[in-house]
C-alpha positions as CSV (number, residue, x, y, z in Angstrom):
1,X,13.4,-11.6,-14.4
2,X,11.2,-9.6,-11.7
3,X,12.1,-6.3,-12.7
4,X,8.6,-4.9,-11.7
5,X,8.8,-6.0,-8.1
6,X,8.7,-3.2,-5.6
7,X,8.5,-2.5,-2.1
8,X,6.6,0.4,-1.1
9,X,7.0,1.4,-4.8
10,X,10.8,1.3,-4.6
11,X,12.3,-1.7,-7.0
12,X,14.3,-4.3,-5.0
13,X,15.9,-5.5,-8.2
14,X,19.0,-3.6,-7.2
15,X,19.0,-5.1,-3.9
16,X,18.9,-8.3,-5.1
17,X,21.5,-7.7,-7.6
18,X,23.8,-6.6,-4.9
19,X,23.5,-9.8,-3.1
20,X,23.7,-11.7,-6.1
21,X,27.3,-10.1,-7.0
22,X,28.4,-10.2,-3.0
23,X,27.1,-13.8,-2.8
24,X,27.1,-15.9,-5.8
25,X,25.0,-19.2,-5.6
26,X,27.8,-20.7,-7.5
27,X,30.3,-20.2,-4.6
28,X,27.7,-21.1,-2.0
29,X,28.2,-24.3,0.0
30,X,26.6,-26.2,3.0
31,X,27.2,-24.5,6.1
32,X,28.4,-21.0,4.8
33,X,27.3,-18.3,7.0
34,X,26.3,-14.9,6.0
35,X,26.1,-12.6,8.8
36,X,23.6,-9.5,9.6
37,X,26.1,-7.3,9.7
38,X,27.4,-8.2,6.1
39,X,24.0,-8.5,4.7
40,X,23.5,-4.9,6.3
41,X,26.6,-3.7,4.8
42,X,25.7,-4.7,1.4
43,X,22.2,-3.7,1.4
44,X,22.9,-0.5,3.3
45,X,19.5,-1.3,5.2
46,X,18.4,-1.2,8.5
47,X,18.2,-5.0,9.8
48,X,14.6,-4.6,11.1
49,X,13.4,-2.4,8.5
50,X,10.8,-4.1,6.5
51,X,12.6,-3.2,3.4
52,X,15.6,-5.3,4.5
53,X,12.9,-8.7,5.5
54,X,11.3,-7.9,2.0
55,X,14.6,-8.3,0.2
56,X,16.1,-11.0,2.2
57,X,12.8,-13.2,1.9
58,X,12.9,-12.6,-2.0
59,X,16.2,-13.5,-2.0
60,X,15.9,-16.5,-0.1
61,X,12.9,-17.7,-2.5
62,X,15.0,-17.3,-5.3
63,X,17.8,-19.0,-4.2
64,X,15.6,-22.1,-2.9
65,X,13.3,-22.4,-6.4
66,X,16.2,-21.4,-8.5
67,X,19.0,-22.9,-7.4
68,X,18.0,-25.5,-5.0
69,X,19.9,-23.5,-1.8
70,X,18.0,-23.2,1.1
71,X,18.8,-20.7,4.1
72,X,18.7,-21.4,7.7
73,X,18.1,-18.4,10.2
74,X,20.6,-18.3,12.8
75,X,19.0,-16.1,15.7
76,X,21.0,-12.8,16.3
77,X,24.1,-14.1,13.6
78,X,22.3,-13.9,10.0
79,X,21.7,-17.2,7.9
80,X,23.4,-20.4,6.9
81,X,23.0,-22.5,3.8
82,X,21.3,-25.9,4.9
83,X,22.6,-29.1,4.4
84,X,20.2,-31.5,2.4
85,X,19.2,-33.2,6.0
86,X,18.0,-29.8,7.3
87,X,16.0,-29.2,3.9
88,X,14.1,-32.2,4.9
89,X,13.6,-30.7,8.4
90,X,12.4,-27.3,7.4
91,X,10.2,-29.0,4.4
92,X,8.5,-31.2,7.2
93,X,8.0,-28.2,9.5
94,X,6.1,-26.1,6.5
95,X,4.1,-29.3,5.7
96,X,3.3,-29.5,9.7
97,X,2.3,-25.6,9.4
98,X,0.2,-26.1,6.1
99,X,-1.4,-28.9,8.0
100,X,-2.5,-26.6,11.0
101,X,-3.8,-23.9,8.7
102,X,-6.0,-26.8,6.5
103,X,-7.4,-27.8,9.9
104,X,-8.2,-24.1,11.4
105,X,-9.8,-23.4,8.3
106,X,-11.7,-26.9,8.3
107,X,-13.2,-25.6,11.6
108,X,-14.2,-22.3,10.1
109,X,-16.3,-24.3,7.1
110,X,-17.9,-26.6,10.0
111,X,-19.2,-23.3,11.8
112,X,-21.1,-22.2,8.5
113,X,-24.4,-22.8,8.8
114,X,-25.1,-23.8,4.8
115,X,-28.9,-22.6,4.9
116,X,-27.4,-19.0,5.0
117,X,-25.3,-19.4,2.0
118,X,-26.3,-18.4,-1.6
119,X,-26.1,-21.4,-4.2
120,X,-23.0,-20.3,-5.5
121,X,-20.9,-20.0,-1.8
122,X,-22.7,-23.2,-1.3
123,X,-20.5,-24.7,-4.0
124,X,-17.6,-23.0,-2.9
125,X,-17.8,-24.2,0.6
126,X,-18.3,-28.0,-0.6
127,X,-15.3,-27.8,-3.0
128,X,-13.2,-26.3,0.0
129,X,-14.3,-28.8,2.4
130,X,-13.5,-31.4,-0.2
131,X,-10.1,-30.0,-1.1
132,X,-9.4,-29.6,2.3
133,X,-10.3,-33.2,3.5
134,X,-8.1,-34.6,0.5
135,X,-4.9,-32.5,1.3
136,X,-5.3,-33.2,5.1
137,X,-5.9,-37.2,4.2
138,X,-2.9,-37.2,1.8
139,X,-0.6,-35.6,4.3
140,X,-1.4,-37.6,7.2
141,X,-0.7,-40.8,5.2
142,X,2.9,-39.6,3.8
143,X,3.7,-38.4,7.6
144,X,3.0,-42.1,8.7
145,X,5.3,-43.7,6.1
146,X,8.9,-44.4,7.1
147,X,11.3,-42.4,6.2
148,X,13.8,-43.6,3.9
149,X,17.5,-44.8,5.2
150,X,20.4,-43.7,3.5
151,X,23.7,-46.3,3.2
């Protein structure tokens, strides 16, 4: 696993193990809530600390990537296991965010005077502009497709 992962030179694997033991993914069900109080108790960290945020972020990533479990943030409460409908909304939000980032990077590229770049830099610029255009185009097409109806 990621035993080499550290936060400010302190391995976070022990914190992840504590979360896995207290909240095994096999027992998680849609709608389960993990309060900040429970998480603070397990991790013995302050909720606002950078380490707490890093450990929780890693745990959430692990749950999503390895077990297809997504946690929603409940402001001032904790986290909730998302339903598939909520995962769909999360995915759409991430896609929209990515689209905004791509558009912003395209604005930077548009502000570049190609004549002031070296040949290698011009090649990088051209490649990045084409890549952004392709991705933005693909996302825009998929965004306009109707969502499938279930049932």
